[in-house]
N, C-alpha and C positions, 0 to 999 in steps of 0.2 A: 783343232783348226779342221773344218768340215769343207770341205771342194762343195762348191754351188755354182753350173753351168744356167749359160741364159741362150735359148737355143732359138733363133727368128728362119721360120721360111711360111710361105707364104699355104703352103702346100700340107694338109692333115695329114696325110697322106706318108708322105714326107718326114714330118715331125715327128710319126708312129712310132716307122720303124729307126731312124736315129737316135729315139729316148729311150725305142728298146738294144739298142749295139751295148751304148751307155750305162742300162741299169747294165747288161751281163757283164762288159767289163773292168764298172764300180759297181758295186750293190751300192756304198755309201755313201754316193753324191746326190746333194737334192738337185732338181733340177728342173729349170723355172721353162717353158715357152707360148713363141708370142708366133703371131701370124701378120703383123702388121713390121714394120718400124717404132711408129707412134708411141705404140705397143711398148714396144721394146725398152724407149727410149723414157718411157714414167717411167716403167716397171725400174729400171739402171739408176734414176733421179731420188729412186726412195732405197734399192738397196743396191747392197753389195753382191757382187760372183764374182769369181776366182778364174774366167773366162767363157767367152761369149761369139759363140758361132752365131754364122747367116750365113745365109740362098746372099745371087750377087744380084739374084732378081727382086724383089720384091713389090706388095698389089700398092704401097705410096710412095718407094721411093725406092730408089738402087744406090744397091748393098755396098754400093764402096763411098757411097754420100753418108751411111750410115756408119761406119769406120771410121770418116771423119766427125761428126756427131758424136764421136765414144770420146775420142778423142782429145776434144774440145773440154772436157769434161777434165783437173785437176786430177778425182782419184781415179780415173781410170784410165791415167797418160803414158801406164808399162802393165795395162792388163791383156792379157792374150789375147786378140780377135781374127775369130778364123772365117775364114772365106767357104761354103760347100757349095763347087759351084760342078758342069756337068761339062763345062766348056771351058774353060783356062786360054781363055781368047790374049792375045793382043795387048786391048786394055788394064785388064787385071794384071799384068805382070808387070808393065807399064807405070801405071798407078797405081794400083795394090801399095803399094811402100811408103809410096806419099800420103798413101792415103790416112794408111794406122793400120793396115794389114800383117798381123803376125806374119802369117804362114796361107795356104790353102787345102785340103781337102778334095783332089779332082774324083768326084761319083765314079768314075772309073775304073776304080781298085777295088770297090764294091764298099759292098753297107759292111759287111761283118769287116773290113779293117776300121773303119773309123772310132769305134770303141777303144782301139789300141792303140789311132796313131796321136785324139786326147788327152788317152793318159800318158803315152809319154811328154807328151809337150806338158800339162803338166805338172811333171818329176821331175820337166827342165824348173818349170816355175815357182817350182812348189814356196821358195822359201822370198818369193813378190812381193809376196801379198800376208797382212797380220794384223791381227787389229790390238792394239797396243795402249797401256795405259801409262798415260807419263804424268810425273807428280814433279813440279816445278814450282818456286812460289816468286820466282823473279819473271814482272811478267811480257818482258824483254824478251827476256827468253824464249818462253810463250809462244810467243809469235810465229818469232823466226823456224822454233824445233817441229812449231803442229806443221806449217806449212811445208818444211820438207820433207817430212818423214810423209805428208799426200801429195805432194807432187812425186811419191816414191810409190803411190798406190796403199797406202798402209790408213785403214783408219784412227784417227785416236781418240782415246776417250783421255782430255786431262782433268787431273785432284788439284789445289793448289793448296792441300796436308797431309799427312799423311793418314789420321782420320777420318777425314773422304774418301782417303785408295782404300782404304782396310774394308772402309762395308762397300766399294763398288766390286771390293775384290769376293765380301762375301756374297753380293748379291750376283756374280757369276756364277758360283757355284750353280744357282740354279740349271740350267743351261748350257749346256753342251755347246750349243750353237752360240750363245754373247758370253761363253767364254770368253780369258785373254792370252792371248799368246808368249807375250812380255809385254814386261815391266820396265823403262825408263824411270831412274830416281837418281836426281839431285841426294848426293850422298849429305852435303852440310845443309839440312832446313834452319832457317828461323819458326822459334815456334818450340814447344814443350818434346817430340815428339820430330826428328832425327829419320837422314836414309835408313843408318843404320835401325834403327828400330823397326824399321817399313820389314828390312829382310829379317831381322827376328823376327817377328809373327807370322810375314810367311815360307822362313826353312824348321821356324818350329813350332807354333803356334795352329798350321791351316797343315803346314807339311808338306809344302809344294817341294816339289823332287828341283835339283836344276837341270831337267831333261823336261819334266813337268810344265815347269812356266821359268822361263829364267829372265834374268836382271840382271838387267845394262847398268852401270849408276854413271851417272857425269862429276867432276870434281872438280875446281878450280883447284885442286893441289896435285902439283905432280911428286911432293915426296913419297921418296918408298914407305915412309908409315902410315900414311895417309891408303898408301895401295895396297900393303898388306889388314892394315886394317878390312878394307873393304872387300877383298878374299875371306875373310878369314870372317864375314858375318855372314856368307854364303854368296852373293855374289857369278856371275857368270863372264864379265868383264868391265874394264871399265874406256872411259873417252874421256881426255884431259878439255876442260875450255878454256880457248874462244873452240866450239865446235867445230872441225873442218867434214863437210855434208859429206867428202870421201869417204875418209874412214868412219863416220857414222854410219853410213848406210854398209858400207865390209862387216862392219859388226852389227847389226843387225840385220841383212839377210843371214850370214857365219849363226849368228842364237837364234833365228825365223826357223831355217833348215833344222837344226837340236833341235826344236819343238815340231818340227812335221816328221820329224823320225820317227821321235818315239809316241804321235799319236796314230802311228800307222805299225809301227808293234800291237802296240794296244789296243789297234781295232784287230789286226791278226790274231791271237793270246784269247780275245773274245769270239772271235769265228773256231776257233784250233775248239777251246772249250764249250763252248754253244757243239761245235759236230761229235766230239769228244762223245753228252748226252746224251743226244741225238739220235736216232733211227729210222738214220739215209730213203727208206722205204716210205714211209708210213709222218714222218715229223713227225713222230710221239717223241718219249723221252725214252733211251734203249735200257739193257739191265744193268747194266752198272752204274747208272745215275738212281735208278730202285736203292742199287745196293748203300752205294754211299750218302741218299739222299732219304730213302722212307723212312728208319727213323725218326731220326728228325723231323721229317714234317709228321705226321705222326703223335707226335710228344706237342706237339705248336696249341694243340687244342682236346678237351678230354672227350668231344665226339665225331671223335674220325673212322672210320668207316677203308677197308681193304674191297677189292672187287676183282672176283675175277671173272673172264669175258672171254670165252671160246666162240669159234668163228663154227657152224656146224656143218658138217659133211664136208668144209673144203678140203678134204685132201680126194672128193670125188669131183668136184669144180678144179681143181690140178688137170688130176685126167683126165675128161673133157672134154674144157676150154680150153688148155693149153692152160702153161704160167703166167700169161703175159696179160691172160683177162685173171687169172691168182691175183696177183698183180696188183692189176685195178680194183679188185675185191678190195685187198686188204689198203691201199690205197684209199678207198672210200671210207673205210673203216677208222684208220685213224683222224680223217676230217672229221667227222665226227662224232669221236670223242676227246679230241680238240675241243669242238665244241660244245658237248656238252657236257664238260667240266673243263672249267679256263680256270677253272679256283685253287683246281686239281692237280694229281697229279697221272696223267696217262702215259702205262709205259707198254710197247712190248714186248712182252715177258720169253717169247719164241716161238716160233711158227706162224699159226695162228690162234694163239692166245694171244689176251692182253691182262693185264692189271690198272688202274682208276685205287689208287691213296684222294681220299677226298673225305671234308667235315661239314655235317649239319643234317638234324633230322632230317631232311630233304631228300637224303641222296635215295632209298627204295626207291621214290617214286619216277628219283631224275633218271636211276637205272632203267627202272617199270616202259620210261616215254623214250628211253634210246632205246633199246630196244624192240622197241615197234617202231622208231627210225627206219631201224635198218630192217627194216622190209618191207618198205619202200626206196634201198637205197637204186638197187640195179643194179651197179655198176656190169658195164658193160652185156647190160641184160639176161645179166642173174640176178636172181631171185637168191635174196641172201637173211638168213632170217644167225642168230646167236643166242648160246646157252651163255646163263648169269649164275653165279652164288658170290655168295658176301658173308658178310659178319663187322657187329658191330663192336670198337675196339674194350666200349666202354660197360658189352659183355663178358668180357677176357681176364678181367685184369691179372696183373703177370704176364702176361704171353707176348712176346717179341715179334716182329714180323716173321718170321718163318715159321711159326709156328701159325701165325694169325692168316696167312697164305693158303698152311693145309688144311687149316680149316674149312676157308675158306672154297678151296677144290674139293671137298667133301662137299658142301650145298650147290657148288659147279657138274659134279658127278651124281645128285639127287635129282640134278635138271633136267641132265642128259637121259638120265632113270626112264622119268616119265615122259618123254619125248620130245625131250628138247626145244630149241624157241620160247625157258620159260625165265623163268628167273626167282632163282630159292633163298634166300636163309640160312643159315645158323646156330640156330637161335644159344638163350643162355643157358638153358638145358640140357645144351647138345642133341636139339634132333636137327631136322634139317626139313625147314616148311618153305610152301608155296610162298609168292609174293601174297591172294587172294587170302591168302588164313591168319599174315599177320601185316593185312595192309585194315581188316576190315576190324581188326583187332582193339 
């Protein structure tokens, strides 16, 4: 469940500032910005948004009139709509509620507070929106239940058979944006496969947990045997037919909150995992990640290389230019390595030393190109050069990563002894040779 926010404001500068504050507060959200009300209405008709913000004054329409038009759409009847204004006048206070305004943000509070303000509203309303896969074979039930769900802001995708539902679920795995947040299914269906078969496939074959994909079962049988069967099949909850709107929506909101909390924890875990393997300053991988993943990376193919890069005279840069300039140099070097070896594994090994694991015959040439590119960086106005040592994995059969690093380090020291700003190879015969030698061989 990924939050998507629509931001409507006639001022380009204001839109840019608000977008930046939202991105800082919620890096994972998707933001769409519009300069006019009509542009916003066109996008709203085609797309689904979790929250909408609008300025009070727009080039083509009053902000409150835009709110009224938004509320006229059934799918946006319960979506939070926030007015962002520097002038919370009496008209806004008196007419805002009737126009469908959820809340307003006073710019006098400062843009820094805007991101957290929107984040708190999304947290309160997280359970109000979801993409639901609805399986039902009764035409009467389909029409009434679908209308009820859509009027509460849900996006509903209907399937008339278990086979169709399973196909839709498989397709939804292709992108998180189109994944389902909840499945609602009748337990007793006509045809060869029942709601129980759908639950079995979801829980056992497709391995969805009850938190990852909650399932709400509808059933016309109130006996305890059926209820036990529903839970044993893997349902999160059930409601009896005929459906009562208040009961159904209470169950739906509760299960969507389960899904929302699961998605939040999963994103947080992914972010923590990324932080644990990333060097905070250079945004390359860190040494721990190299230790954990380096051997596996090299064994994926038989054309691997181990490269060590050292910034020449980096201590002198720190001593004469200061550590802030030194950090700029490291940041620029990290960016260059990430760009030069997108298919490799760039690592900050320690201090001013970097390691790259990569595959392919072109790696020596790419290292030489990177060395020349480093000369052109000049971060903070400082000239930068690097010395590089590398070794081909296939030239050193049986050597583990630590041994290969030691051999690449020998080539690095040969490059430094030769005057720095050079690329040297530790070859198959145990010699260290300059790039010009093995490039022309």
